[in-house]
C-alpha positions in Angstrom: 7.9 -7.1 1.1 5.1 -9.6 1.4 2.5 -7.8 -0.8 4.7 -4.9 -0.6 1.6 -3.3 0.7 4.0 -2.1 3.4 3.9 -0.7 6.9 6.2 2.2 7.5 8.5 3.8 10.0 9.0 7.3 11.4 10.0 9.1 14.6 7.1 11.5 14.9 3.4 10.8 14.6 2.7 10.5 10.9 5.7 12.6 9.7 9.3 11.8 9.0 12.2 13.5 10.8 14.6 15.8 9.0 16.9 13.1 7.7 14.0 11.0 6.5 12.4 14.0 4.9 15.6 14.8 2.9 15.9 11.2 1.8 12.2 10.9 0.8 12.4 14.2 -1.1 15.5 13.0 -2.9 13.6 9.8 -3.9 10.6 11.7 -5.1 12.7 14.1 -7.2 14.3 11.0 -8.8 10.8 9.8 -9.7 9.6 13.2 -11.0 12.8 13.6 -13.1 12.2 10.2 -14.7 15.3 8.5 -13.3 13.2 5.8 -11.7 11.7 4.8 -15.0 8.9 6.1 -17.2 5.7 7.0 -15.3 2.2 6.1 -16.3 0.3 9.4 -16.0 -3.0 7.9 -17.0 -2.9 5.3 -14.2 -1.6 7.9 -11.8 -4.7 10.0 -12.3 -7.0 7.0 -12.0 -5.4 5.8 -8.8 -5.4 9.4 -7.3 -9.1 9.6 -8.0 -9.7 6.2 -6.5 -7.6 7.1 -3.4 -9.9 10.2 -2.9 -13.0 7.9 -3.0 -11.3 5.7 -0.3 -10.2 8.6 1.9 -11.4 12.0 0.9 -9.4 13.9 3.5 -6.3 11.8 3.3 -6.0 12.0 -0.4 -5.5 15.8 -0.4 -1.8 15.8 0.1 -1.3 12.4 -1.7 1.0 12.3 -4.7 0.6 9.1 -6.7 3.3 7.7 -9.0 3.0 4.5 -11.2 6.4 3.1 -12.1 7.5 0.1 -14.2 8.2 -2.6 -11.6 8.4 -6.3 -11.9 7.4 -6.7 -8.3 3.8 -6.5 -7.1 3.9 -3.5 -4.8 2.2 -0.4 -3.6 3.9 1.7 -0.9 2.9 4.8 0.9 5.8 6.8 2.2 5.5 9.0 5.3 5.7 12.1 3.1 2.4 11.3 1.3 4.0 9.8 -1.8 2.3 6.6 -3.0 4.3 4.5 -5.4 2.6 1.7 -7.3 4.3 -0.8 -9.4 2.8 -1.4 -12.9 2.9 -5.2 -12.3 0.3 -4.8 -9.6 -2.0 -2.9 -12.0 -1.6 -5.6 -14.6 -2.4 -8.4 -12.1 -5.4 -6.9 -10.4 -8.8 -5.6 -11.2 -10.3 -2.2 -10.1 -11.6 -3.4 -6.7 -8.3 -5.1 -6.0 -6.5 -1.9 -6.9 -8.8 -0.1 -4.4 -7.9 -2.7 -1.8 -4.1 -2.2 -2.4 -4.6 1.6 -2.1 -6.9 1.4 0.9 -4.4 -1.0 2.6 -1.6 1.6 2.2 -3.9 4.5 3.3 -4.9 2.3 6.3 -1.4 2.2 7.5 -1.4 6.0 7.7 -5.0 6.2 9.2 -4.1 3.6 11.9 -0.9 5.5 12.9 1.5 2.8 11.7 4.0 5.5 10.6 4.7 6.0 14.3 6.3 2.6 14.5 10.0 3.2 14.6 11.5 -0.2 15.1 10.2 -2.9 12.8 12.1 -5.5 14.9 10.0 -4.6 17.9 6.8 -4.5 16.1 4.6 -7.4 15.0 4.5 -6.6 11.3 1.8 -9.2 10.7 -0.4 -7.4 13.2 0.1 -4.1 11.3 -0.5 -5.7 7.9 -3.7 -7.5 9.1 -5.0 -4.2 10.7 -4.4 -2.4 7.4 -6.1 -5.2 5.5 -9.1 -4.9 7.8 -9.3 -1.2 7.4 -9.1 -1.5 3.7 -11.8 -4.2 3.6 -14.1 -1.9 5.6 -13.5 1.1 3.2 -14.2 -1.1 0.2 -17.5 -2.3 1.8 -18.5 1.3 2.5 -17.9 2.1 -1.2 -19.9 -0.8 -2.4 -16.9 -2.7 -3.7 -16.2 -6.4 -3.5 -15.6 -7.5 0.1 -13.3 -10.3 -1.2 -11.0 -8.1 -3.3 -8.3 -8.3 -0.7 -8.5 -12.1 -0.4 -8.5 -12.4 -4.2 -5.5 -10.1 -4.6 -3.5 -11.7 -1.8 -4.3 -15.2 -3.0 -3.0 -14.3 -6.5 0.1 -12.8 -5.0 0.7 -15.8 -2.8 0.9 -18.0 -5.9 3.7 -15.8 -7.2 5.9 -15.8 -4.1 8.9 -18.1 -4.0 9.8 -17.6 -0.4 7.9 -20.0 1.9 7.9 -17.5 4.9 6.4 -14.8 2.7 3.7 -17.3 1.4 3.0 -18.2 5.1 2.6 -14.6 6.1 0.2 -13.9 3.1 -1.8 -17.0 4.0 -2.2 -15.7 7.6 -3.4 -12.3 6.1 -5.9 -14.1 3.9 -7.2 -16.2 6.8 -7.6 -13.0 8.9 -9.6 -11.3 6.1 -11.8 -14.5 5.6 -12.5 -14.5 9.3 -14.2 -11.1 9.0 -16.9 -12.6 6.8 
């Protein structure tokens, strides 16, 4: 994943089908049972509260899990599970955490779960749309407008893959163009 602030896929508007539901439930049980690594309950509470500031309605069904991860990632699953890697929390400040959460919530708010085939979808378009949504939410909350640029710039410096760096650079440019 580029920032691993990822778009998603589902067959029905905003909800997974029966097969996806079973798989997502299995993954969540694995997290809850501790088989995905130790959870960080303190950060989970903080991020859940922050998600509610970002999207008061959308946060109601949200379940937030912080797991030990070397990668820099936050991912919202179609079943309202938000998984955040601890490496992202260590890298970023509070406004950047808010950007990462808002980016993921933006995918849901913008209907990106409806996108079934990633091959047929311009993923950069989905990512930049979620970035723009996140930036607007942060501005509405009085947070730093440049939090997304700062986070993505820091991430870009940690990416080994040239294509991934290029994609992140295009996302940064799109955010900067909004100023």
